[in-house]
N, CA and C atoms as an extended XYZ file, in Angstrom:
357
Properties=species:S:1:pos:R:3:atomname:S:1:resname:S:1:resid:I:1 pbc="F F F"
N        50.388      143.627       52.412 N   MET     1
C        50.548      145.031       52.732 CA  MET     1
C        49.775      145.294       54.029 C   MET     1
N        50.430      146.040       54.906 N   GLU     2
C        49.792      146.417       56.168 CA  GLU     2
C        49.896      147.931       56.301 C   GLU     2
N        48.865      148.540       56.873 N   ILE     3
C        48.893      149.978       57.112 CA  ILE     3
C        48.628      150.226       58.594 C   ILE     3
N        49.544      150.982       59.198 N   TRP     4
C        49.388      151.377       60.601 CA  TRP     4
C        48.628      152.686       60.611 C   TRP     4
N        47.487      152.684       61.295 N   ILE     5
C        46.656      153.887       61.297 CA  ILE     5
C        46.177      154.271       62.687 C   ILE     5
N        45.788      155.532       62.771 N   ASN     6
C        44.995      156.073       63.867 CA  ASN     6
C        43.706      156.523       63.182 C   ASN     6
N        42.562      155.888       63.481 N   PRO     7
C        41.324      156.224       62.784 CA  PRO     7
C        40.921      157.700       62.897 C   PRO     7
N        41.423      158.396       63.904 N   ALA     8
C        41.092      159.812       64.073 CA  ALA     8
C        41.902      160.712       63.141 C   ALA     8
N        42.879      160.152       62.459 N   CYS     9
C        43.794      160.920       61.610 CA  CYS     9
C        43.248      161.039       60.187 C   CYS     9
N        43.136      162.266       59.695 N   SER    10
C        42.608      162.483       58.341 CA  SER    10
C        43.539      161.905       57.271 C   SER    10
N        44.843      161.965       57.486 N   LYS    11
C        45.790      161.392       56.519 CA  LYS    11
C        45.616      159.874       56.425 C   LYS    11
N        45.337      159.237       57.569 N   CYS    12
C        45.110      157.791       57.581 CA  CYS    12
C        43.824      157.449       56.831 C   CYS    12
N        42.784      158.212       57.087 N   ARG    13
C        41.512      157.962       56.398 CA  ARG    13
C        41.668      158.162       54.895 C   ARG    13
N        42.408      159.181       54.493 N   SER    14
C        42.645      159.419       53.062 CA  SER    14
C        43.415      158.267       52.432 C   SER    14
N        44.413      157.765       53.147 N   ALA    15
C        45.200      156.638       52.631 CA  ALA    15
C        44.325      155.404       52.451 C   ALA    15
N        43.456      155.137       53.429 N   LEU    16
C        42.555      153.988       53.329 CA  LEU    16
C        41.598      154.144       52.147 C   LEU    16
N        41.085      155.346       51.962 N   THR    17
C        40.178      155.614       50.843 CA  THR    17
C        40.873      155.323       49.519 C   THR    17
N        42.110      155.762       49.376 N   LEU    18
C        42.856      155.530       48.145 CA  LEU    18
C        43.161      154.042       47.959 C   LEU    18
N        43.572      153.368       49.027 N   LEU    19
C        43.833      151.928       48.930 CA  LEU    19
C        42.578      151.187       48.481 C   LEU    19
N        41.444      151.554       49.049 N   ASP    20
C        40.176      150.924       48.668 CA  ASP    20
C        39.830      151.220       47.210 C   ASP    20
N        40.012      152.465       46.795 N   ALA    21
C        39.703      152.864       45.416 CA  ALA    21
C        40.560      152.095       44.416 C   ALA    21
N        41.783      151.760       44.820 N   GLU    22
C        42.700      151.027       43.946 CA  GLU    22
C        42.545      149.508       44.071 C   GLU    22
N        41.637      149.077       44.955 N   GLY    23
C        41.405      147.643       45.134 CA  GLY    23
C        42.572      146.918       45.789 C   GLY    23
N        43.329      147.628       46.590 N   ALA    24
C        44.509      147.038       47.233 CA  ALA    24
C        44.108      145.999       48.279 C   ALA    24
N        44.940      144.984       48.406 N   ASP    25
C        44.773      143.960       49.426 CA  ASP    25
C        45.669      144.360       50.600 C   ASP    25
N        45.058      144.705       51.719 N   TYR    26
C        45.839      145.174       52.862 CA  TYR    26
C        45.146      144.808       54.164 C   TYR    26
N        45.920      144.870       55.238 N   THR    27
C        45.360      144.712       56.577 CA  THR    27
C        45.604      146.007       57.337 C   THR    27
N        44.686      146.313       58.223 N   VAL    28
C        44.765      147.529       59.031 CA  VAL    28
C        45.282      147.180       60.419 C   VAL    28
N        46.222      147.964       60.880 N   ARG    29
C        46.690      147.842       62.261 CA  ARG    29
C        46.429      149.168       62.951 C   ARG    29
N        45.555      149.142       63.904 N   ARG    30
C        45.295      150.330       64.726 CA  ARG    30
C        46.371      150.347       65.811 C   ARG    30
N        47.454      151.013       65.498 N   TYR    31
C        48.659      150.892       66.313 CA  TYR    31
C        48.539      151.516       67.700 C   TYR    31
N        47.514      152.324       67.944 N   LEU    32
C        47.325      152.844       69.305 CA  LEU    32
C        46.723      151.769       70.207 C   LEU    32
N        45.993      150.821       69.609 N   GLU    33
C        45.395      149.707       70.359 CA  GLU    33
C        46.293      148.477       70.321 C   GLU    33
N        46.855      148.199       69.149 N   ASP    34
C        47.756      147.067       68.939 CA  ASP    34
C        49.166      147.641       68.821 C   ASP    34
N        49.720      147.986       69.968 N   VAL    35
C        50.973      148.755       70.037 CA  VAL    35
C        52.153      147.919       69.529 C   VAL    35
N        52.924      148.478       68.598 N   PRO    36
C        54.098      147.761       68.100 CA  PRO    36
C        55.166      147.599       69.181 C   PRO    36
N        55.765      146.428       69.191 N   SER    37
C        56.864      146.162       70.126 CA  SER    37
C        58.119      146.880       69.620 C   SER    37
N        59.112      147.017       70.478 N   PRO    38
C        60.365      147.594       70.002 CA  PRO    38
C        60.931      146.838       68.784 C   PRO    38
N        60.785      145.505       68.784 N   GLU    39
C        61.276      144.712       67.651 CA  GLU    39
C        60.529      145.081       66.368 C   GLU    39
N        59.207      145.258       66.460 N   GLU    40
C        58.415      145.627       65.280 CA  GLU    40
C        58.777      147.030       64.795 C   GLU    40
N        59.043      147.926       65.726 N   ILE    41
C        59.444      149.282       65.343 CA  ILE    41
C        60.796      149.244       64.644 C   ILE    41
N        61.734      148.455       65.174 N   ARG    42
C        63.040      148.308       64.516 CA  ARG    42
C        62.864      147.776       63.095 C   ARG    42
N        61.993      146.767       62.945 N   ALA    43
C        61.775      146.159       61.627 CA  ALA    43
C        61.185      147.166       60.648 C   ALA    43
N        60.216      147.961       61.095 N   VAL    44
C        59.610      148.932       60.184 CA  VAL    44
C        60.597      150.053       59.865 C   VAL    44
N        61.419      150.435       60.816 N   LEU    45
C        62.458      151.435       60.548 CA  LEU    45
C        63.436      150.925       59.492 C   LEU    45
N        63.808      149.648       59.592 N   ASP    46
C        64.695      149.058       58.582 CA  ASP    46
C        64.031      149.100       57.213 C   ASP    46
N        62.733      148.782       57.175 N   ARG    47
C        61.993      148.790       55.905 CA  ARG    47
C        61.865      150.206       55.347 C   ARG    47
N        61.717      151.172       56.239 N   LEU    48
C        61.617      152.574       55.824 CA  LEU    48
C        62.962      153.164       55.424 C   LEU    48
N        64.035      152.604       55.999 N   GLY    49
C        65.357      153.191       55.803 CA  GLY    49
C        65.510      154.481       56.593 C   GLY    49
N        64.820      154.545       57.741 N   LEU    50
C        64.827      155.752       58.574 CA  LEU    50
C        65.271      155.430       59.989 C   LEU    50
N        65.491      156.476       60.746 N   GLU    51
C        65.812      156.365       62.169 CA  GLU    51
C        64.551      156.702       62.972 C   GLU    51
N        64.498      156.299       64.241 N   PRO    52
C        63.281      156.533       65.022 CA  PRO    52
C        62.888      158.008       65.130 C   PRO    52
N        63.874      158.886       65.205 N   TRP    53
C        63.543      160.313       65.306 CA  TRP    53
C        62.926      160.842       64.015 C   TRP    53
N        63.128      160.122       62.912 N   ASP    54
C        62.541      160.531       61.638 CA  ASP    54
C        61.043      160.274       61.574 C   ASP    54
N        60.551      159.351       62.403 N   ILE    55
C        59.114      159.029       62.386 CA  ILE    55
C        58.430      159.422       63.702 C   ILE    55
N        59.059      160.314       64.439 N   THR    56
C        58.509      160.746       65.729 CA  THR    56
C        57.756      162.054       65.575 C   THR    56
N        56.545      162.070       66.111 N   ARG    57
C        55.709      163.268       66.105 CA  ARG    57
C        56.130      164.122       67.312 C   ARG    57
N        57.035      165.033       67.079 N   THR    58
C        57.643      165.789       68.177 CA  THR    58
C        56.748      166.885       68.749 C   THR    58
N        55.626      167.146       68.106 N   GLN    59
C        54.716      168.172       68.626 CA  GLN    59
C        53.658      167.599       69.571 C   GLN    59
N        53.602      166.286       69.707 N   GLU    60
C        52.644      165.662       70.615 CA  GLU    60
C        52.977      166.019       72.072 C   GLU    60
N        51.952      166.015       72.900 N   ALA    61
C        52.137      166.338       74.324 CA  ALA    61
C        53.162      165.406       74.973 C   ALA    61
N        53.086      164.124       74.670 N   ALA    62
C        54.026      163.161       75.267 CA  ALA    62
C        55.465      163.484       74.867 C   ALA    62
N        55.663      163.934       73.642 N   ALA    63
C        57.018      164.299       73.189 CA  ALA    63
C        57.547      165.473       73.993 C   ALA    63
N        56.680      166.418       74.240 N   LYS    64
C        57.096      167.583       75.020 CA  LYS    64
C        57.386      167.188       76.466 C   LYS    64
N        56.541      166.314       77.030 N   GLU    65
C        56.756      165.852       78.405 CA  GLU    65
C        58.081      165.109       78.537 C   GLU    65
N        58.418      164.314       77.523 N   LEU    66
C        59.667      163.552       77.535 CA  LEU    66
C        60.884      164.404       77.178 C   LEU    66
N        60.639      165.577       76.625 N   GLY    67
C        61.738      166.438       76.200 CA  GLY    67
C        62.466      165.907       74.975 C   GLY    67
N        61.727      165.257       74.071 N   LEU    68
C        62.340      164.611       72.908 CA  LEU    68
C        63.163      165.547       72.032 C   LEU    68
N        62.780      166.793       71.961 N   LYS    69
C        63.541      167.727       71.115 CA  LYS    69
C        64.985      167.861       71.585 C   LYS    69
N        65.227      167.568       72.860 N   GLU    70
C        66.579      167.681       73.413 CA  GLU    70
C        67.362      166.372       73.312 C   GLU    70
N        66.690      165.275       72.961 N   TRP    71
C        67.375      163.978       72.898 CA  TRP    71
C        68.348      163.947       71.734 C   TRP    71
N        69.528      163.359       71.943 N   PRO    72
C        70.480      163.228       70.836 CA  PRO    72
C        69.906      162.354       69.720 C   PRO    72
N        70.205      162.747       68.506 N   ARG    73
C        69.777      161.974       67.332 CA  ARG    73
C        71.008      161.305       66.762 C   ARG    73
N        71.408      160.238       67.453 N   GLU    74
C        72.623      159.518       67.079 CA  GLU    74
C        72.445      158.043       67.403 C   GLU    74
N        73.299      157.233       66.837 N   ALA    75
C        73.197      155.776       66.981 CA  ALA    75
C        73.100      155.338       68.438 C   ALA    75
N        73.850      155.979       69.323 N   GLY    76
C        73.842      155.593       70.728 CA  GLY    76
C        72.520      155.853       71.433 C   GLY    76
N        71.679      156.683       70.847 N   SER    77
C        70.381      157.003       71.447 CA  SER    77
C        69.218      156.295       70.751 C   SER    77
N        69.517      155.520       69.725 N   ARG    78
C        68.476      154.882       68.909 CA  ARG    78
C        67.505      154.045       69.758 C   ARG    78
N        68.033      153.218       70.649 N   GLU    79
C        67.168      152.336       71.448 CA  GLU    79
C        66.278      153.130       72.403 C   GLU    79
N        66.773      154.226       72.897 N   ARG    80
C        65.972      155.085       73.778 CA  ARG    80
C        64.762      155.634       73.004 C   ARG    80
N        64.997      156.066       71.762 N   TRP    81
C        63.919      156.570       70.913 CA  TRP    81
C        62.907      155.472       70.600 C   TRP    81
N        63.410      154.281       70.274 N   ILE    82
C        62.529      153.156       69.944 CA  ILE    82
C        61.670      152.799       71.148 C   ILE    82
N        62.253      152.770       72.324 N   ALA    83
C        61.492      152.481       73.543 CA  ALA    83
C        60.403      153.530       73.755 C   ALA    83
N        60.718      154.798       73.510 N   ALA    84
C        59.726      155.867       73.674 CA  ALA    84
C        58.568      155.678       72.699 C   ALA    84
N        58.862      155.290       71.459 N   LEU    85
C        57.801      155.074       70.471 CA  LEU    85
C        56.905      153.911       70.872 C   LEU    85
N        57.493      152.865       71.420 N   SER    86
C        56.710      151.713       71.844 CA  SER    86
C        55.874      152.028       73.087 C   SER    86
N        56.440      152.794       73.986 N   GLU    87
C        55.725      153.152       75.219 CA  GLU    87
C        54.671      154.232       74.987 C   GLU    87
N        54.867      155.048       73.966 N   HIS    88
C        53.954      156.156       73.643 CA  HIS    88
C        53.647      156.107       72.147 C   HIS    88
N        52.817      155.140       71.710 N   PRO    89
C        52.605      154.954       70.269 CA  PRO    89
C        52.010      156.165       69.552 C   PRO    89
N        51.408      157.071       70.292 N   LYS    90
C        50.881      158.285       69.667 CA  LYS    90
C        51.986      159.110       69.013 C   LYS    90
N        53.233      158.844       69.423 N   LEU    91
C        54.381      159.567       68.875 CA  LEU    91
C        54.779      159.084       67.480 C   LEU    91
N        54.258      157.919       67.064 N   ILE    92
C        54.644      157.359       65.765 CA  ILE    92
C        53.909      158.097       64.647 C   ILE    92
N        54.689      158.562       63.673 N   GLN    93
C        54.119      159.209       62.490 CA  GLN    93
C        53.212      158.217       61.769 C   GLN    93
N        52.161      158.713       61.159 N   ARG    94
C        51.200      157.841       60.502 CA  ARG    94
C        50.663      158.500       59.246 C   ARG    94
N        50.094      157.678       58.392 N   PRO    95
C        50.094      156.217       58.360 CA  PRO    95
C        51.412      155.670       57.820 C   PRO    95
N        51.714      154.454       58.218 N   ILE    96
C        52.875      153.747       57.681 CA  ILE    96
C        52.346      152.532       56.930 C   ILE    96
N        52.787      152.396       55.688 N   ILE    97
C        52.392      151.240       54.873 CA  ILE    97
C        53.626      150.384       54.644 C   ILE    97
N        53.492      149.089       54.984 N   THR    98
C        54.552      148.139       54.662 CA  THR    98
C        54.183      147.523       53.315 C   THR    98
N        55.059      147.697       52.344 N   ALA    99
C        54.789      147.259       50.972 CA  ALA    99
C        55.156      145.795       50.766 C   ALA    99
N        54.641      145.245       49.683 N   GLU   100
C        54.859      143.836       49.362 CA  GLU   100
C        56.321      143.505       49.088 C   GLU   100
N        57.107      144.483       48.656 N   ASP   101
C        58.504      144.207       48.307 CA  ASP   101
C        59.452      144.261       49.509 C   ASP   101
N        58.891      144.384       50.721 N   GLY   102
C        59.723      144.406       51.918 CA  GLY   102
C        60.115      145.801       52.375 C   GLY   102
N        59.697      146.825       51.636 N   THR   103
C        59.976      148.196       52.035 CA  THR   103
C        58.749      148.755       52.766 C   THR   103
N        58.821      150.021       53.130 N   ALA   104
C        57.698      150.692       53.777 CA  ALA   104
C        57.764      152.169       53.425 C   ALA   104
N        56.634      152.855       53.598 N   VAL   105
C        56.585      154.298       53.375 CA  VAL   105
C        55.726      154.940       54.458 C   VAL   105
N        56.085      156.175       54.807 N   VAL   106
C        55.203      156.999       55.623 CA  VAL   106
C        54.281      157.656       54.605 C   VAL   106
N        53.027      157.236       54.611 N   ALA   107
C        52.091      157.554       53.529 CA  ALA   107
C        51.208      158.758       53.839 C   ALA   107
N        51.830      159.899       54.043 N   ARG   108
C        51.085      161.104       54.404 CA  ARG   108
C        50.555      161.860       53.193 C   ARG   108
N        50.899      161.393       51.981 N   SER   109
C        50.403      162.045       50.774 CA  SER   109
C        49.867      160.976       49.821 C   SER   109
N        49.054      161.405       48.879 N   GLU   110
C        48.541      160.479       47.871 CA  GLU   110
C        49.703      159.863       47.092 C   GLU   110
N        50.691      160.675       46.788 N   GLU   111
C        51.872      160.196       46.062 CA  GLU   111
C        52.574      159.073       46.815 C   GLU   111
N        52.718      159.209       48.113 N   ALA   112
C        53.375      158.169       48.921 CA  ALA   112
C        52.556      156.882       48.952 C   ALA   112
N        51.230      157.004       49.028 N   VAL   113
C        50.368      155.813       49.011 CA  VAL   113
C        50.521      155.120       47.663 C   VAL   113
N        50.494      155.882       46.583 N   ARG   114
C        50.640      155.297       45.250 CA  ARG   114
C        52.025      154.650       45.094 C   ARG   114
N        53.033      155.245       45.700 N   ASP   115
C        54.379      154.675       45.683 CA  ASP   115
C        54.352      153.291       46.330 C   ASP   115
N        53.704      153.185       47.484 N   ALA   116
C        53.599      151.890       48.185 CA  ALA   116
C        52.841      150.873       47.331 C   ALA   116
N        51.803      151.323       46.669 N   LEU   117
C        51.012      150.427       45.820 CA  LEU   117
C        51.840      149.888       44.654 C   LEU   117
N        52.777      150.678       44.170 N   GLY   118
C        53.586      150.280       43.049 CA  GLY   118
C        54.767      149.396       43.379 C   GLY   118
N        54.982      149.158       44.651 N   ARG   119
C        56.153      148.361       45.064 CA  ARG   119
C        55.840      146.878       45.067 C   ARG   119
């Protein structure tokens, strides 16, 4: 199990606290420092069953600068979104936990973290 975190994020810290309390075996990826490649983003999207716009923090300054709210949310624009997430990792929703069963969850709630633990 791997968790992508931003240490400054309270949701990430809460997820780590819960993982520790449950004795989970996991590795931490500080994705702002260890930026995911487009291939890694594609892989995590497949595991999540989501599209890149589903995990994009559209209120971030970089999102506004890029005009992401105006970008089409369709298959033909998928690679453009993935490139933006890789180039501006702050745009990636967090935390993301990749579960042992090959799936992943955006673990913004205790329920989502527990869901990942149960997989």
